C-alpha positions, 0 to 999 in steps of 0.5 A: 505450503503456500505457492505465491503465484506470479502475475505472468509474462505477457508475450509482447515484443518491442519493434525495431523503431523506437519512434513514440510519434509514430501511431502505425506501430506493429499489432499483437496477434490475438489478446495479449496472454502469457502463451501469445507470441509475437516476432515480425521475423524468425529469430534464433534468440527471440527478443526478451518480451515487453513486461518482462523488461518492465519488471527487470528495469523495475527492479533495477530501480529497486522499486516494490514488488506491489509497485512491480505489480501495478506498472505491469498491470497498467502496461497491460491495460494500455495495450489492450485499450489500443487494440493489442498494438505495441507501445513502440508505435503509439505515441503522446495521443495515445497516452492522452486518450488512455488517461482521458478514457480513465477519467471520463469513462471510467471515472476513477479517483484522481489517485488511480489515474496519476498512478497509471500516468506515472505507470506509462511514463516509467514504460516509456522513458525507462523501458522503451527510452523515449521521452514523452511531451508534456500530457496536455489535454488529458482530462483529469479526475477530480480530487476529492478532499474528504476529511478522515474517518475517526473512531471514538474512544469507545469505538476503538475498545469495542473494535480492538475487543471484537478481534482475536488472537494476533489480529488483535495484538496487531490492531492495537499496535496500529492504534497505539503506534499510529503504523500504517498497515505495511509498517505494521506487517514489515516490522522486523524483530530488531525495530522493536526496543521493548525497554525504551518502548520505541519502534523504529519504522524503517523505509516507511512512506516516502522511504524514510525512517522514524521513531514512534511510540510503543505502548507500554501495555503492549509490552508483555504481550509483545514479549510472549508474542515474540517467543511463540515466533522465536519457536516457529523461527527454530522449527524453520531452521530445523527443517532447513529453512529460516532465511527471510527477505533482506533489503537491497544487497544486505543478502548478498553482503551478509549470507547469514543475516537472513537466517538471523533471529533480529531480521525475522518479522514480527508477524510471520505469515502461518505458512511457508511461501514461494517468492515471486521473484526469486523462487526461494521458499521462506516465511513472509510476513503476515497478510495485510488482507488477512487483518482487513478481513479480520477488522470488517468482521470486527466492525459488523460484530461491534455494530459500528456504523463506520466505513472504517478500515486498518487506516482508520486506526492511524486516524485515530491515533492522531486525533486522540492525541491531539485531543489529549493535548499533544503538541501538533509538531510531536503528532507530525513526527510520529506520523512521519508527515513531511508537512505540518499542513498534512498532519492539521487535517486531525484538527478539523475533526476534534471533539465536535463537528460543524468546525468545533462551534456549539449550535445555538439550538444547544444553548437554548434553556429548554425547546421551544413551545410548539405553535399551534397550527394555522386554522 
């Protein structure tokens, strides 16, 4: 049984004051770590540690575990950057300095800097109950505008043919349905309609539901896969387990739902693990990192010289549908894009490069005769 370790609690206590404009707040002795504690006075009941407060507020807001881990990590890095001083003693200029450091010294991407800013705004507004003014003066990372990496149909066939076992089925589903990798691993049995050949994507990006296509050629492989998954679930039930994580308060409303077959993951992990939030032992979904590793190996085996990732299969799904004449609005709905302009990016990678024009060199009847060198 795997133990999924939590990312630890930092022993950082808030000070008595909450004024964000004050720059001379308390310091945390030594490096911020799980074993370090700070308290200005001896207390019978020590105050909650800062990162515990961050985690508690994130869970109150029902943010995902990945958001929790990212926000906690940015809070930790912010504290380290300012010499382990408590954030309540740091104000607007300290946040600006940290965000500017990310862009100018570390050259992070714009999305990384935006994530750090969101984490710090959450820290001050939601945890420390202190509003920050507008973050003027921050050196912004340049947002690069890049076209998506797209595989040809032959390359997709080679790639999928190089995958093995469950990873091949999973890769075919990502490409055939246009799923994001986390949408794929989080699929539940109830989300598949094999008869209607539909997939109901729950709580996708932006907390939106959508319906997408289920390839007909995957119906039989999925039935066989679900048969094996059901057998694994019966073993878990026999051993006293079999419960799965349920969203929001559904587990409290329907106490037996977590053990029901319809709520199980389509692609479960091969071993049980410990939930880092509740400590419960259960079988989670397949790790997205395991498929990423399998895909990297498949790219090397297929000798595909492109920086492809699992998301490339989603890009290829959209591009190949548009190549086949599908309406762009239909593709937009299948992908779950809020704005059609997001889907329009795939029109730039259709069929030919160079903005879909034919080079005049390709229109020449034959290669021009080389002129002799001047003497």
